[in-house]
N, CA, C and O atoms as a GROMACS GRO file, in nm:
protein
  280
    1MET      N    1  10.201  11.311   9.443
    1MET     CA    2  10.209  11.176   9.389
    1MET      C    3  10.354  11.148   9.349
    1MET      O    4  10.423  11.235   9.296
    2LEU      N    5  10.397  11.028   9.376
    2LEU     CA    6  10.533  10.991   9.344
    2LEU      C    7  10.552  10.981   9.192
    2LEU      O    8  10.462  10.939   9.120
    3ARG      N    9  10.667  11.018   9.146
    3ARG     CA   10  10.695  11.021   9.003
    3ARG      C   11  10.692  10.881   8.941
    3ARG      O   12  10.651  10.867   8.826
    4TRP      N   13  10.735  10.778   9.014
    4TRP     CA   14  10.741  10.644   8.959
    4TRP      C   15  10.609  10.568   8.969
    4TRP      O   16  10.600  10.455   8.923
    5TRP      N   17  10.508  10.630   9.027
    5TRP     CA   18  10.380  10.560   9.049
    5TRP      C   19  10.320  10.512   8.917
    5TRP      O   20  10.272  10.399   8.909
    6GLY      N   21  10.322  10.595   8.815
    6GLY     CA   22  10.265  10.556   8.686
    6GLY      C   23  10.339  10.442   8.620
    6GLY      O   24  10.282  10.369   8.540
    7PHE      N   25  10.466  10.425   8.653
    7PHE     CA   26  10.544  10.317   8.595
    7PHE      C   27  10.490  10.180   8.637
    7PHE      O   28  10.490  10.086   8.557
    8TRP      N   29  10.445  10.168   8.760
    8TRP     CA   30  10.400  10.039   8.811
    8TRP      C   31  10.256  10.006   8.777
    8TRP      O   32  10.211   9.894   8.799
    9ARG      N   33  10.185  10.102   8.724
    9ARG     CA   34  10.044  10.078   8.689
    9ARG      C   35  10.033  10.028   8.547
    9ARG      O   36  10.102  10.076   8.457
   10LEU      N   37   9.946   9.931   8.528
   10LEU     CA   38   9.922   9.880   8.393
   10LEU      C   39   9.831   9.977   8.318
   10LEU      O   40   9.757  10.053   8.380
   11PRO      N   41   9.837   9.976   8.186
   11PRO     CA   42   9.750  10.065   8.110
   11PRO      C   43   9.603  10.029   8.131
   11PRO      O   44   9.569   9.912   8.152
   12GLN      N   45   9.518  10.126   8.125
   12GLN     CA   46   9.374  10.106   8.144
   12GLN      C   47   9.316  10.041   8.019
   12GLN      O   48   9.323  10.098   7.911
   13THR      N   49   9.259   9.921   8.034
   13THR     CA   50   9.199   9.849   7.922
   13THR      C   51   9.061   9.801   7.963
   13THR      O   52   9.020   9.816   8.078
   14THR      N   53   8.988   9.742   7.868
   14THR     CA   54   8.856   9.687   7.901
   14THR      C   55   8.869   9.570   7.998
   14THR      O   56   8.782   9.550   8.083
   15ALA      N   57   8.979   9.493   7.986
   15ALA     CA   58   9.000   9.380   8.077
   15ALA      C   59   9.024   9.429   8.220
   15ALA      O   60   8.976   9.368   8.315
   16SER      N   61   9.097   9.538   8.235
   16SER     CA   62   9.122   9.589   8.370
   16SER      C   63   8.997   9.657   8.427
   16SER      O   64   8.982   9.666   8.549
   17ASP      N   65   8.909   9.704   8.340
   17ASP     CA   66   8.783   9.762   8.389
   17ASP      C   67   8.688   9.656   8.440
   17ASP      O   68   8.605   9.684   8.526
   18ARG      N   69   8.699   9.534   8.389
   18ARG     CA   70   8.608   9.426   8.430
   18ARG      C   71   8.624   9.389   8.576
   18ARG      O   72   8.528   9.346   8.640
   19VAL      N   73   8.744   9.403   8.630
   19VAL     CA   74   8.765   9.361   8.769
   19VAL      C   75   8.699   9.456   8.868
   19VAL      O   76   8.696   9.426   8.988
   20ALA      N   77   8.649   9.568   8.823
   20ALA     CA   78   8.581   9.662   8.912
   20ALA      C   79   8.430   9.640   8.913
   20ALA      O   80   8.358   9.717   8.977
   21THR      N   81   8.381   9.538   8.845
   21THR     CA   82   8.237   9.516   8.836
   21THR      C   83   8.186   9.433   8.954
   21THR      O   84   8.263   9.367   9.023
   22GLU      N   85   8.057   9.439   8.974
   22GLU     CA   86   7.992   9.362   9.081
   22GLU      C   87   8.000   9.212   9.052
   22GLU      O   88   8.016   9.132   9.144
   23LYS      N   89   7.989   9.175   8.926
   23LYS     CA   90   7.998   9.034   8.889
   23LYS      C   91   8.134   8.976   8.929
   23LYS      O   92   8.141   8.865   8.983
   24HIS      N   93   8.240   9.048   8.903
   24HIS     CA   94   8.374   9.001   8.940
   24HIS      C   95   8.389   8.994   9.092
   24HIS      O   96   8.454   8.903   9.144
   25SER      N   97   8.331   9.090   9.162
   25SER     CA   98   8.338   9.088   9.309
   25SER      C   99   8.271   8.963   9.365
   25SER      O  100   8.321   8.903   9.460
   26ARG      N  101   8.158   8.923   9.306
   26ARG     CA  102   8.090   8.800   9.350
   26ARG      C  103   8.177   8.678   9.323
   26ARG      O  104   8.181   8.584   9.403
   27LYS      N  105   8.246   8.679   9.208
   27LYS     CA  106   8.335   8.567   9.177
   27LYS      C  107   8.450   8.558   9.277
   27LYS      O  108   8.489   8.449   9.317
   28VAL      N  109   8.503   8.671   9.317
   28VAL     CA  110   8.613   8.672   9.414
   28VAL      C  111   8.564   8.615   9.547
   28VAL      O  112   8.638   8.542   9.613
   29VAL      N  113   8.443   8.649   9.587
   29VAL     CA  114   8.388   8.595   9.711
   29VAL      C  115   8.373   8.444   9.701
   29VAL      O  116   8.405   8.372   9.796
   30ARG      N  117   8.326   8.394   9.586
   30ARG     CA  118   8.314   8.250   9.567
   30ARG      C  119   8.450   8.181   9.578
   30ARG      O  120   8.462   8.075   9.639
   31VAL      N  121   8.552   8.241   9.518
   31VAL     CA  122   8.686   8.182   9.524
   31VAL      C  123   8.738   8.182   9.667
   31VAL      O  124   8.804   8.086   9.708
   32ARG      N  125   8.710   8.287   9.742
   32ARG     CA  126   8.753   8.289   9.883
   32ARG      C  127   8.686   8.177   9.961
   32ARG      O  128   8.751   8.111  10.042
   33TRP      N  129   8.555   8.155   9.938
   33TRP     CA  130   8.485   8.046  10.005
   33TRP      C  131   8.541   7.911   9.961
   33TRP      O  132   8.556   7.820  10.043
   34LEU      N  133   8.572   7.898   9.833
   34LEU     CA  134   8.630   7.775   9.782
   34LEU      C  135   8.762   7.744   9.851
   34LEU      O  136   8.786   7.630   9.891
   35TRP      N  137   8.848   7.845   9.865
   35TRP     CA  138   8.977   7.824   9.930
   35TRP      C  139   8.961   7.799  10.079
   35TRP      O  140   9.036   7.720  10.136
   36SER      N  141   8.865   7.864  10.143
   36SER     CA  142   8.841   7.839  10.285
   36SER      C  143   8.800   7.694  10.307
   36SER      O  144   8.851   7.627  10.397
   37PHE      N  145   8.708   7.646  10.225
   37PHE     CA  146   8.666   7.506  10.233
   37PHE      C  147   8.782   7.413  10.200
   37PHE      O  148   8.802   7.311  10.267
   38GLY      N  149   8.857   7.448  10.099
   38GLY     CA  150   8.970   7.364  10.057
   38GLY      C  151   9.076   7.351  10.163
   38GLY      O  152   9.131   7.243  10.182
   39ILE      N  153   9.106   7.459  10.233
   39ILE     CA  154   9.206   7.454  10.340
   39ILE      C  155   9.157   7.364  10.454
   39ILE      O  156   9.236   7.290  10.513
   40LEU      N  157   9.027   7.370  10.483
   40LEU     CA  158   8.974   7.282  10.587
   40LEU      C  159   8.986   7.135  10.546
   40LEU      O  160   9.016   7.050  10.630
   41VAL      N  161   8.964   7.106  10.419
   41VAL     CA  162   8.978   6.968  10.370
   41VAL      C  163   9.123   6.923  10.382
   41VAL      O  164   9.151   6.811  10.424
   42VAL      N  165   9.216   7.010  10.344
   42VAL     CA  166   9.359   6.976  10.354
   42VAL      C  167   9.398   6.950  10.500
   42VAL      O  168   9.475   6.858  10.527
   43LEU      N  169   9.346   7.030  10.591
   43LEU     CA  170   9.377   7.009  10.732
   43LEU      C  171   9.314   6.881  10.786
   43LEU      O  172   9.369   6.819  10.877
   44ALA      N  173   9.200   6.842  10.731
   44ALA     CA  174   9.132   6.722  10.778
   44ALA      C  175   9.198   6.594  10.726
   44ALA      O  176   9.188   6.489  10.790
   45VAL      N  177   9.264   6.603  10.612
   45VAL     CA  178   9.330   6.485  10.554
   45VAL      C  179   9.481   6.510  10.555
   45VAL      O  180   9.533   6.575  10.465
   46PRO      N  181   9.550   6.460  10.655
   46PRO     CA  182   9.693   6.491  10.671
   46PRO      C  183   9.785   6.406  10.582
   46PRO      O  184   9.874   6.338  10.633
   47VAL      N  185   9.762   6.410  10.452
   47VAL     CA  186   9.847   6.336  10.358
   47VAL      C  187   9.910   6.439  10.264
   47VAL      O  188   9.838   6.507  10.192
   48PRO      N  189  10.043   6.451  10.264
   48PRO     CA  190  10.109   6.554  10.182
   48PRO      C  191  10.076   6.545  10.033
   48PRO      O  192  10.057   6.648   9.969
   49ALA      N  193  10.069   6.425   9.978
   49ALA     CA  194  10.038   6.411   9.836
   49ALA      C  195   9.897   6.462   9.806
   49ALA      O  196   9.874   6.526   9.703
   50PHE      N  197   9.804   6.434   9.895
   50PHE     CA  198   9.667   6.484   9.878
   50PHE      C  199   9.665   6.636   9.887
   50PHE      O  200   9.594   6.701   9.810
   51ALA      N  201   9.740   6.692   9.980
   51ALA     CA  202   9.743   6.838   9.997
   51ALA      C  203   9.795   6.906   9.872
   51ALA      O  204   9.739   7.006   9.828
   52VAL      N  205   9.902   6.854   9.815
   52VAL     CA  206   9.958   6.915   9.694
   52VAL      C  207   9.859   6.904   9.578
   52VAL      O  208   9.837   7.001   9.505
   53THR      N  209   9.800   6.787   9.561
   53THR     CA  210   9.703   6.768   9.453
   53THR      C  211   9.582   6.858   9.472
   53THR      O  212   9.534   6.919   9.377
   54TRP      N  213   9.532   6.866   9.593
   54TRP     CA  214   9.415   6.948   9.623
   54TRP      C  215   9.442   7.095   9.598
   54TRP      O  216   9.357   7.165   9.545
   55VAL      N  217   9.559   7.144   9.636
   55VAL     CA  218   9.594   7.284   9.613
   55VAL      C  219   9.604   7.312   9.464
   55VAL      O  220   9.562   7.418   9.418
   56LEU      N  221   9.659   7.220   9.388
   56LEU     CA  222   9.665   7.238   9.243
   56LEU      C  223   9.525   7.242   9.181
   56LEU      O  224   9.498   7.322   9.092
   57ILE      N  225   9.436   7.156   9.229
   57ILE     CA  226   9.298   7.157   9.180
   57ILE      C  227   9.229   7.288   9.217
   57ILE      O  228   9.159   7.346   9.134
   58LEU      N  229   9.248   7.334   9.340
   58LEU     CA  230   9.188   7.461   9.382
   58LEU      C  231   9.241   7.578   9.299
   58LEU      O  232   9.166   7.669   9.265
   59THR      N  233   9.370   7.575   9.268
   59THR     CA  234   9.427   7.681   9.186
   59THR      C  235   9.364   7.681   9.047
   59THR      O  236   9.328   7.786   8.995
   60PHE      N  237   9.351   7.564   8.988
   60PHE     CA  238   9.288   7.553   8.856
   60PHE      C  239   9.144   7.604   8.860
   60PHE      O  240   9.103   7.681   8.773
   61LEU      N  241   9.068   7.562   8.961
   61LEU     CA  242   8.929   7.606   8.972
   61LEU      C  243   8.920   7.757   8.993
   61LEU      O  244   8.827   7.821   8.943
   62SER      N  245   9.013   7.813   9.066
   62SER     CA  246   9.014   7.958   9.088
   62SER      C  247   9.034   8.032   8.956
   62SER      O  248   8.965   8.130   8.928
   63PHE      N  249   9.127   7.985   8.875
   63PHE     CA  250   9.149   8.048   8.746
   63PHE      C  251   9.027   8.033   8.656
   63PHE      O  252   8.991   8.127   8.585
   64VAL      N  253   8.962   7.917   8.660
   64VAL     CA  254   8.844   7.895   8.578
   64VAL      C  255   8.731   7.988   8.620
   64VAL      O  256   8.664   8.047   8.536
   65LEU      N  257   8.709   8.001   8.750
   65LEU     CA  258   8.601   8.087   8.799
   65LEU      C  259   8.627   8.235   8.773
   65LEU      O  260   8.534   8.310   8.744
   66LEU      N  261   8.752   8.278   8.783
   66LEU     CA  262   8.783   8.421   8.767
   66LEU      C  263   8.811   8.460   8.622
   66LEU      O  264   8.836   8.578   8.595
   67ASP      N  265   8.808   8.366   8.531
   67ASP     CA  266   8.838   8.396   8.391
   67ASP      C  267   8.738   8.495   8.333
   67ASP      O  268   8.617   8.472   8.340
   68GLU      N  269   8.786   8.603   8.278
   68GLU     CA  270   8.702   8.708   8.220
   68GLU      C  271   8.722   8.723   8.070
   68GLU      O  272   8.687   8.826   8.013
   69THR      N  273   8.780   8.623   8.005
   69THR     CA  274   8.810   8.637   7.863
   69THR      C  275   8.691   8.605   7.773
   69THR      O  276   8.694   8.640   7.655
   70ALA      N  277   8.589   8.541   7.824
   70ALA     CA  278   8.475   8.502   7.741
   70ALA      C  279   8.390   8.620   7.700
   70ALA      O  280   8.291   8.603   7.629
   0.00000   0.00000   0.00000
């Protein structure tokens, strides 16, 4: 193992343990589907202002869906 490997790893916490759960995996799949659908919508509506707004909305929704602080 490389000597610097531990430097790049974050400390093990309860928050980092949550991302290894089945519930979080399902959320990640939902976010992937959301982005797949969102990209199709952006491609269907060729307006740059709409694309920027839509990507910002998708980013916000992704953070809301993946939030594990509750």
